C-alpha positions in Angstrom: -30.2 -48.5 -18.8 -28.9 -47.0 -22.0 -31.1 -44.1 -21.2 -29.9 -43.8 -17.6 -26.3 -44.2 -18.5 -26.6 -40.9 -21.4 -28.9 -39.2 -18.5 -26.0 -39.8 -16.2 -23.3 -38.8 -19.0 -25.6 -35.6 -19.8 -25.3 -35.1 -16.0 -21.7 -35.5 -15.3 -20.9 -33.4 -18.3 -23.2 -30.7 -17.0 -21.5 -30.7 -13.8 -18.2 -30.6 -15.2 -19.0 -27.4 -17.1 -21.6 -25.6 -14.8 -20.2 -26.3 -11.1 -16.8 -24.7 -12.0 -18.8 -21.6 -13.6 -20.9 -21.8 -10.5 -18.4 -21.7 -8.1 -16.2 -19.0 -10.1 -19.6 -16.7 -9.8 -19.6 -17.1 -6.4 -15.8 -16.4 -5.6 -16.5 -13.3 -7.6 -19.4 -12.1 -5.8 -17.6 -12.8 -2.6 -14.8 -10.5 -4.1 -17.7 -7.6 -4.9 -19.1 -7.9 -1.9 -15.6 -7.4 0.1 -15.0 -4.3 -2.1 -18.8 -3.0 -2.1 -18.0 -3.0 2.0 -14.7 -1.3 1.8 -16.5 1.1 -0.9 -19.1 1.9 1.6 -16.7 2.7 4.4 -14.9 4.8 2.3 -18.0 6.5 1.5 -18.9 6.6 5.3 -15.3 8.5 6.0 -16.2 10.8 3.4 -19.4 11.9 4.2 -18.1 12.0 8.2 -15.4 14.3 6.8 -18.0 16.6 4.6 -20.2 16.6 7.6 -17.4 18.4 9.7 -16.3 20.6 6.8 -20.1 21.5 7.0 -20.0 22.4 10.7 -16.5 24.2 10.3 -17.8 26.5 7.6 -21.3 27.0 9.7 -18.9 28.2 12.3 -16.8 30.5 10.1 -20.2 32.2 8.8 -21.3 33.1 12.2 -18.2 34.5 12.8 -18.3 36.4 9.8 -22.0 37.4 10.5 -20.9 38.6 14.0 -18.1 40.6 12.1 -20.0 42.0 10.0 -22.8 43.5 12.2 -19.9 44.7 14.5 -18.5 46.9 11.3 -22.0 47.7 10.4 -22.6 49.4 14.0 -19.2 51.0 14.1 -19.9 52.4 10.6 -23.1 53.9 11.9 -21.6 55.4 14.8 -18.7 56.9 12.4 -21.5 57.8 10.1 -23.3 59.6 12.8 -19.8 61.4 14.1 -19.1 62.6 10.3 -22.6 64.3 10.7 -22.2 65.8 14.0 -19.0 67.6 12.6 -20.4 68.5 9.5 -23.1 70.4 11.4 -20.3 72.0 13.5 -18.4 72.9 10.6 -21.7 74.3 9.1 -22.3 76.1 12.3 -18.9 77.8 12.3 -18.8 78.7 8.7 -21.9 80.8 9.2 -20.8 82.2 12.7 -17.6 83.2 10.1 -19.8 84.7 7.8 -21.6 86.8 10.4 -18.7 87.9 11.9 -17.0 88.6 8.3 -20.1 90.8 7.5 -19.7 92.8 10.8 -15.9 93.4 10.2 -15.7 96.7 8.2 -13.9 96.0 4.8 -10.8 98.7 5.6 -10.1 97.0 8.5 -6.6 97.1 8.1 -6.8 100.8 7.4 -9.3 101.4 10.5 -6.0 99.7 12.7 -3.6 101.7 11.2 -6.0 105.0 12.0 -6.2 103.7 15.9 -2.6 103.5 16.1 -1.7 107.0 15.0 -4.5 108.2 17.2 -3.3 106.3 20.1 0.3 107.8 19.2 -1.2 111.3 19.1 -2.6 110.8 23.0 0.6 109.4 24.0 2.3 112.5 22.9 0.0 115.0 24.2 0.1 113.0 27.5 3.6 113.3 27.8 3.7 117.0 26.9 
């Protein structure tokens, strides 16, 4: 019987020491579960927000790509027009050079001579 009393005494002492510790551990585990649940919810919210931001970035990138393509097309058209204008200016320059080559260097003197000849003809006609 003494062994039984010792056994019961040891068992009672262990229950007094261990059971409250186990209960405390269970309570803390419950708190951790709640905190983990809240953390997971917050992570889910953040992930949803990031997915939305990613979608918006993709839409913005598509708009930028469209504008980029439009600008490239406009630049190409402008470059063609510049090339055409340059060709026209080159042809005009060549034409002016040909005209300049035909015109005598002493054109002002020649015009003055012609004006004098016209005046002399008018005088002969008047007389």
